[in-house]
N, C-alpha and C positions, 0 to 999 in steps of 0.2 A: 716515377721517372727519375733516374739518376743522372744529374747534369754535372756531377763532379768530374774534373779532368782526370784522364788516365795517366799512368806513369809516363808513357811516351809523350803525351801532351804537355805534362809538366816539364820534361826535359827539353822539349821544343821551346816552351816559354822561356826557360832559363837561357837557352842559346840566343834567342831573339833579344832578350834584355841585354846580354853582353854585346851583341851587334849594335844596338842602339847606343849604349854607353860609349862604345869605341868609335863608331863611325857616323853617328847622327846627332851630335850635340846641336843645341839650338842655333848657335852661330854658324855651324856647318850648314844647317838647313837654310838659313837666311842667304848664304852665299849661293846655294843651289837654286833657290827660288829666283834670285837676281840674275842668274846666268842666262845666256841666250836660249838654251834648250829648255830650261825650267826643270830639269832633272839631271841626275848624275849617272853617267855610264859606269863609273867605278862602283857606285853603290848598287847599280843594277847587276853587275857581274858578281858582286859579293852576295847578293840575294840569291842568285842562281847557284853559286857555290854552296850556300847553306841549304839548298833544296827548297827554298821558299817559293820558287816559280813553278815547281812541279807538284806542290803539295796536294792540290785538289784535282790533278789530272790523272787519267787512267794509267795504271801500272804498265799496261801493254804498250804504251806510247811514251815511256820515259818519265812518267809521273810516279806518285806514291799512292794513288787511289784514295786519297782522303776526301772527307766531306766538309760541310760547313763547320761542324763542331771541331774538326781538326785544325781549322784556320782561325778559331776564335782568338787564341793567344797572339797570332800574327796581326789580326785586325785591331786588337786592342793596342798593340805596340805601334801600329801605323797611326792610330788616333792619338795616342799619348805623345809620340814624337813628331806628329804632323808630317809624316813621310809623304813626299809629293811624287815619288816614282810611280809609273803607270801600272801598278800591280793589278788594281781592280779592273781597269780597262782591258788589260791583256789577258789575265788569267781567269778572272771571274766572269767576264763577259765574252770577249772574242773567242778565247780558247774553249770555253764551256759550250758555246753555240756549235763549234766544230766538233767537239767531243760527243755531244749529245744528239746531233743531227745525223741522219743517214739517208742518202739518196738511193732509194730502192730501184730507181729507173736505170741506174748504171749497172754495167756488168760487174759480177762479183769481184773480179780482180782489180777493178777501178774503184769499187765502193769505199774502200778504206784508204785510198791514196791520199786524200786530204789530211786525214789524221796522221798518217805516217810522215807526211811532208811537213806539217805545221807543228804538231804537238811536241815532239822531241826538241825541235828548235826553240820553242817557247820555254820549255823546262831548262834548257841550257843557256838561256839568255840571248839567243841569236836572233830572235824575232819578237817584235812588239806588235800588238794588235789594238784595234779600236772598233767599237760597235757604232756604226753610222746609222742611227735610227731616228733621232729626234728631228722634228720639223716645226716650222714656225707656227702653224695653226693647230698643232696636235695637243698642246699642253701635256698632260700625263696620260692621254688616251693611246694605248699601245697600238690599237687597230688603225689609227688615223695615219695613213701613209699615202702621200701624193706622188712620190717618186715612182717612175714607171720602168719596167723592164719588158721589152717585147722580143719575142723569138725572131732570130734572124740568122740565116745561113748556118744552122747547126749550133748556134750559141745565142747570146742575148745582147741587146743594146740597152744600156741603163741611162736614164736622164732624170734629173731632179736636183734638189738642194737639201742638204742636211745641216742643221744648226747646232752650234755649241757642242761639238762632239768631243768628249773628254779625251785628251791626249791624241787627238786626230792627227796633228802635225808631226808627232814623233813616231807614229805607227808605220810599220813596214807593210802591213796588210790591213785592209778595211773589211769588216763584215758588214755588208750593206743590205738593208731591208728595202724591197721594192715591190710594187704591185704588178703582178702579172695578169690579174683579172679583177673585174669588179670596180666599184666606186671607192672613193678615198677612205671612207669610214667602215667599209665592209670587213667582217671578221674573216671571211674567205677571200682568197686571191692574193695573199701575201707570200713572198718567197725571200730567201736569203742567199746572198752571193759573196764569195771571196773576191776582192778586187785589190790589185796592186796599187799602192798609194801613188806611184809615179806612172800609172797607166795613162796612155793618151786620152785626153778628155777630162781628167781629174784635176780640179783646181782647188787649192786650200788657202784659206785666210786664217792665220794664227791669231789666237785670242788669249788674253790673260784674265783669269777669273777672279772673283772677289776674294777667294781663299788662297790665292797664290798659285793654284794649279793652272795648267795650260789646256786649251781646247782649240777647236778649229771649226769654222764653217766650211763645208765641202760641197762643191758643185760638180755634178756628173753631166757631161755633155756628150751624149751618144757614146758612152764608154762600152767597148766591146769586150765581153768575157765569154769563154768557152762553156759548153754544157757542164763540164766537170767542176766549174766554179759554184754550181748550185749546191747549197747545203740543205739536206733533208728533202722532203717532198715538195714539189712545186705547188703553189696556191694554198699550202696548209702550214705555214710557218708560225702562225700566231700562238698556238699552244706551246711551241718550243720557246718563242720569245718570252711568253709569260713565265714559263718555268725558270728560265735563266735570269730574268729580271727579279723574280722572287728570291732566287739564290743570292744574287748580288745585293738585293735590299737587306736580306738578313745579315749579310756580312757588313754592310754599312752601319747597321744597328750596332754590331759589335765594335766597329770602329768608333762610333759615337761614345760607347761606354769608356773606351780608353781616353778619349778627349775630355769627357766629363770628369773622369778621375784625375787627370792632369790639372784641369781647371780648379777642381776642389782643393787639391793639394797646394797649388800655387796661392790660392786665395787664403787658405788657412795659414800658410807660412807668412803671408803679408800681414794678416791680422795679428799674428804673434810678435811681429817686429816693428810695425808702424805704431808710433806713439803719439798720443794726444793728451794734453793736460798732464803730462808726465807719466802716463801709463799706456801699456799696449792696448790698442783699440779692441783686441780680441777679448779683453776682460769685460767689455760692455755687453750686458745681457741681451739687448736687442739684436746685436750682431751675432751672438752665439746662437740665438734662435734661428736666424737666417742660415747660418752654416749647418744647423741640424736639418733644415729643410733641404739643403743641397745634398747632404749625405743620404737622405731618404730618396731623393731623385736618382742618385747613383745606384742605390741598391735595387730600386724598382726597374731602372733601365737595364741593369745587368741581367736580372731575372728574365725579363721579357725578351731580351736579345738572345739569350740562351735558348729560350723556348722556340723562337723563330728559326734559329739555326738547326735545332733538333727537328723541327717540322719539315724544313726543306730537305733534310737528309732521309727522313723516315716516312713521311706522310705521302702515300701514293694517290690519295684523293686530291685532285687539283684544286677543287673548291675549298676544301678544308685547309690545305696548305696555304692558299692565297689569303684565306680569312685570318689565319694565325699571323702571317707576315704583315698584313694590313693593320691588325691590332697592335703588333709590335711597333711598326713604323709610326703610327699615330701617337703612341705613347712616347716613343723616342723623340719625335719631332717636338712635342711639348717640353720634354726634359731638356733638349738642346736649347730651346728658347729661354727657359727659366734659368738654367745654369749659366749660359753665356751672358745673359743680361745682368744677373745678380753678381757674377764675378767681376764684371766691369764696374758696376756700381760700388762694390765693396773695395775695389782697388782705388776708386776715385779717378782723378784726371790722368794719373800716370798709366792707368789701365788701357788708355787709347794710344799710348806711345808705341811706335813700330819696333823700338828696341826691347820691348817687354813681351815675353812669349804669350801672355794671356790675351793680348790683342789679336794675335794670329790664331789662337785657339777659339776666340770669339768668332772670327770670320769662318773658320772651318765648321764650327757647330752650326752657324747660321746657314751655311751651304748644305750641310747634311740634312737639316730640317726640311729643305726643299728637294733634295736629290731623290729621284724615283717617285716623287709625289709628296706633297705636304700633308699635314694632319687632316685637313678638310677632305682632300682627295681620298685618303685611306679610310677615313671614317665612312665616307659615302660608299666606298668599295666594300668595306666590311658589312655594312647594312645590306647592300645588294646581294652579297653572298650568303647572308644568314637565312 
């Protein structure tokens, strides 16, 4: 298996590096995080102009038709620069659900209307999405959905509460999972709907997360949506949700690689410049051994992240794909924990200062270790699928 980047991927990586150097210095990022919205509309427009918002979207709908492997460079840059704009929520989750879902019950002329309306607007930076799926009692169980959607007058009424939805408050459209049949934990009976964020009955409570990103609790109180708001087949949304969550998880693994690389570089630079007893502490053999361990964590994380991205692009066996992604996420979660904690320890007390980037990288790596399931969850999932 050849996981080396293509010429196009190398050129994309170079353009992303220039974008980060020009528009996303650490102090710029701190100002963005402290802003009321928690993201920069100017940066979002620049990402659209660079084609980054359309990278994994279908070419027929304004995208470039790329896969996870084509976005590795972008995700590593997002991790390294700690970019907080809602790329993952919009492009890797919301837009992917719309791009991959197809409502066979609609007439042929209406079947593709959702994609034509939403995906080009996403690629151009005119629409932001969020996937409203997580609920209080679900933990990481994707099938556990208590939110209900009942058929009513040719459409649906949605009621329920979604918790800590990434970038929910900044989204223009919400992709909402709701149960149209069955009990809360059943695999069958799940459906997906596109809901306007400002639709009557939608209430949002904005949240600031540990890593500086924004989220929202979303309450749906008898929210009416038309039949055309349905994504994919009614009652059978779980396989689509699993497929897209696997895709996003693989991309988060690549993001972690970028953050780990940044943490290692910052720590190594600190060891070279911080002096104790008149010499740089990097000359101490015990600390050199610890840095070697962190370098090994990076190489292993990068390899398994590439494997996961390749699997979601090419593996058509859902169980095999999920098994590879879970193996990668379990390994990445352990690497996030080790690198983040070791980096802070090697920096000493100043590593906890908000003015130092490593403290922000620590928080993001800690969040990534939990995102879409921690190591224990994915080890259990890997075992169940083996």
